[in-house]
Every structure is written in structure tokens, then in C-alpha cells.
N, C-alpha and C positions, 0 to 999 in steps of 0.2 A: 512617461514625463520625459521631456527633452532637456530641460533645466539641470544643472547640477546643484541640488538642495543639500544642504548640512543641517544636521540635527545636533543641537547641544544639549548636555547633559545638566547644565545649569539652567535657570528660568530667565532666559533671555527674551526680551519682549522686542523681537526685530519685525514682528508683523509677518512671520514666516508663510508657510503653506497652510491652507484649509486642510483639515484632516480627511475631510470628503474626497480630497483630490489625490491622497496617497494609495498607490498601487500596493495593495497587501496580497496580491497574488503569489508572491514568494515567502510570506510567511508562513510558518510552521510551529507546531507545538513540540517543545523538548519535553519527553517524559523521563522519569528516573527510570534506571534500569533496576528490575526486580530480580533478584534472584529467589527463584522458586526452589529451595532446599529439599523441600518435603516431596517434590516430583521426582527429584534425583537421589534416589538412594545410593549409599556406598557400595561399591563393590570391588572384589580382589582380582588381581591378576597375577598368576605363578609365572615367574621368569623361568623356571625348571619345565613345567607343562606346556608353556606358551599359549595359555587361554585363560578366560574367566573361571575360577574357581570358588568352591565354599572355602573357608578359613576358619581357623579357631585361633583365639587370642591367648597369648602367654598371661599368666597371672599377674598382675600388679606392673605390666608393662606394656607399652604400644608396639608389641612385635606379634606378628603374626605367623603361623604356618600352615602350609596346604594340606587340607585333608585327603587329598587323592595321593600325592607322593611324598609328603611329610616334609618338603622342601622348606628353607625359611627365606627364598628369594620372594617375597610378597610385595606388590605394590597395591595401594588402594586409593580409590577415588571415585568420581561419578563414572556411570558407564558411558557416557557420551566422550567425557574427558580420556579414558583408556582407550576407548575405541579409536579416537583419533591420533592418539601418541604412539600407540602400538600396532596400528592399523589393522584392526580385527574384523573380521567377516560378521555376517548376521548371527553365527552360531557364537560368537565370542572366540575363535580361535585366530591367532595369527598368521596372516596371510604371509606367504613364502616369497 
């Protein structure tokens, strides 16, 4: 298309461009981002052990403790988020 064509939101009858002449090669479909939370289970990272650990929950509170060292500096989130934030290797241990 060599001309500068303008498209209006209102129903203006100016005899514009035929739809068959519009180049739609740059058109794309926008899909909503789906959060697949079932495929991303919550994991726990102990700041004392510096690795992913099993944790136990305190009664009636949203606090956790490490089952390995007993520490209370526990961070939880998806495995992918913790790996990215704490720079963990494939075994779940923090890289130096």
C-alpha cells in the first residue's frame, strides 16, 4: 500500500479502501495469558540451607519451618520463580 489510509472508529462513509486491498500480513492474534497454577506447585526455599527443602507449617499461621535445619527463614513460591530469584541450579541449591 503506497497511500496513507486512515481508518475511523465511527461509521464514516467516505468510500475508503476495499477490504480485499488491505494488507493483513502484519495482523496477529492476541491471546490472554493463562496462569497454569496446577502445573506449578508451591515449593519452599530455606535461606539458612540455601536450597529447596521440605517445610512444615505452623498451626493456624502462614509461617513455615525447614524440616532439615529447623530454620524459620522460609520463602515459598513456584519452583520457576524461586529458581530465577535465588539463582538455583538444577538440584535446587543456590549457586555461589
